[in-house]
N, C-alpha and C positions, 0 to 999 in steps of 0.2 A: 504494500500500500504506500502511495506517495505521502511523504510527510509534509510537503508544501503543495499548495494548489493555487491556481490563478483565480482572482475574483475581479470585480470592477476596478479595484485598486491597481495602480501601476506596479506596485511591489506585491510579490506573492504573500499570502497569509498562511498561518499555521493550519494544518489539518484540524477540523473541528473536534474530532475524537481525541487527538493528541492534546489539544488545548483543554478539553474538559478534564482529562486525566491530570494534567498539570495543575489545573485549578484546585483539584482535590488533594494536591500535595505529592503526586507521583513524580519522584525525582528523575526517573528514566524518561518520562514524557517531557519533563522540563528540559532535560539534557538535549533532547531532539530539537526543541525550540532554540536553545542556546546555540547549538550547532548551525542552525539555519540562519541566524542573524548576527552572530558574534563578529564576523569579519566586517560587516557593514557598520555596526556600532563602533567597533574599534577604529575603523578608518575615519569615520565621521569625527570621533573624539580626538584622534591623533592629529588630524589636519586642523583642528581648532586650537589645541594646546601645544603642539609641536614638541612633544616630549613622550618618547615611547613608554618609559616606565610609568609615568603619570597616566598616560592613556590606558595602559593595561589595568592599572589600579581603578581608574574611573569606570572602565568597561565592566570590571567585576562588580563594582558598586552598583552600576545600572542594573545588572541582571539579578543582583541580590534584592534590589528594590522591586524588580519585576516579580520575582518569586514570592516575596511577601505581599505584594499587591494583587496578585492574580485572583485570589478568592473574591475580591471586590470588583474585578473587571467585569463590567456589564455587557460589553460588546456594542454599546451605543456608537462607538467609533471603531474604525479598523484597528486591529491589534498593533499594526506597525505605526499608526498614528500615536497610539498610547505609548508604545515603546520609545519612540523618539521624543515624545513629550517628557518622559522620565529622563532620557538622556540630556535633553536641553536643561531641565531643572538641576540635574547633577552637575552640569557644566557651569552654571551661572556663578556660583560662589568662587569656584576655582579660577575662572577667567578674570573675575574681578581681582582676586588675589595676585594673579600673574601680572596684571597691569600695574600693581602697586610695588612689585619687587623686581630687581634686575634679573635678567635671565641667567641661568647657570649652565655651565658646560655639562652636557650629558654624554659620558663616555661609554655607557653600557649599550650593547647592541642586542636589544630584545628582538627576537625573530618570530615570536608567536603571540597572538595570531598574526597571520600575514595580512598585508594591506590589500584592499581592492583597488586596482588601477584602471583608469579609463582606457579605451582603445585610442591609439594615436598613430599618425603616419610616421614612417621611418625618418622623414626629414625633420620631425619635431621631437627632440628628446623629451622624455617624460620629466626630467629634472627642470627644464625650462617652464613647462606647464605648471608644475607644482610651485615653482618659485614665483610665478605670476599670481597664482591663487593665494599664496602666503602674504602677498602685499595688500590683499583686500582687508577691509575692516571686518571685525567678527560677525556683524550682522549680515553683510553681503556674503561672506564665506559660508556661514551656516546655511543660508537659503540655497546657495549654489550647490553645496555638497549634498543636501537632502534631495535636490532635483536630479543632478547629473551623475552622482556617484551612488547614492542610496536608491534613488528611483521612485521617490514619493510623488504623488500627484500634487498639483498646485493647491488643491483644497486640503490635502493631508498636511502639506507644509504649513499652511495657514493655521490649521488646528494644532499642529505640533509646537509651533513657535508662538502660538496665541497672538497672531497678528492678522490683519485683514488680507483678503485675497489680492486686492490691488497692491498692497505693500509687498506681498510675495512676488508678484509679477515685476514690480519695479526693481526690487533688489536683485532678482535673477538677471533681468535685462542689464542692469547697471554692472553687475559682476561680470557677466560674459563680455560686455563691451570693454571693461577695464582690463580683463585678462587678455583679450585679443589685442588691445592697444599696446600692452606690455610685450607680448610676443612679437608684434610687428616692430616695435622699437628695438628689440634685441635680435632682430634679423630672422624671425620666423614667420614673416608676413605671408609667404607663399605656401605655407603648410596648411593643410586642412585642419580646422579646429578640432581638438580632441574631445572637448565637452559637447554635449548634445546641442544641436542647433534648432531642434523643433520647438515651436512655441507651445502654448497651452493647447490641450485637446479642445475640440469644439465646445464641450460642455463647460470648459474652464475659461473660455474666451470672454 
């Protein structure tokens, strides 16, 4: 039986039976859910905090909060919307703390879990893309990552970040525009953009 299935959401949702078992405290079922989303959550967190060890700790914290909160999950929103809302809330205090302190050199090379990387043309090194994304402010970066790396719909991003749909669209447009301008400035203007170019789906327009 497939553990993930496609719904109307852009991102796949957990199998309903697996989710029910996890809500009852079944740790094996919850492990299936963690396996399905850990890389996406880790990538999202890491690209916002830029520290692998911290991202690993925050990712574990997110899933601990998910496990504790699952019995109260009503399903009124998609599971992935709820998941990344928890991730956003877990990040807020940490990002504020990072802004108040000087960055420290991180010499540890944590390799698990692996990052999710976007598809890109050979002429466009992935390092240049991520460098351009890193220059975005946190608000623009968070929206862009949820759309182009995680794969949430515009509506799901609005719910996860607790902002309006119009704000989501503006942030993603501005982020893509800024990333492309940076790539062109650095000599990658003729490469196809690695991040998604599609606008909102018709029901999101």
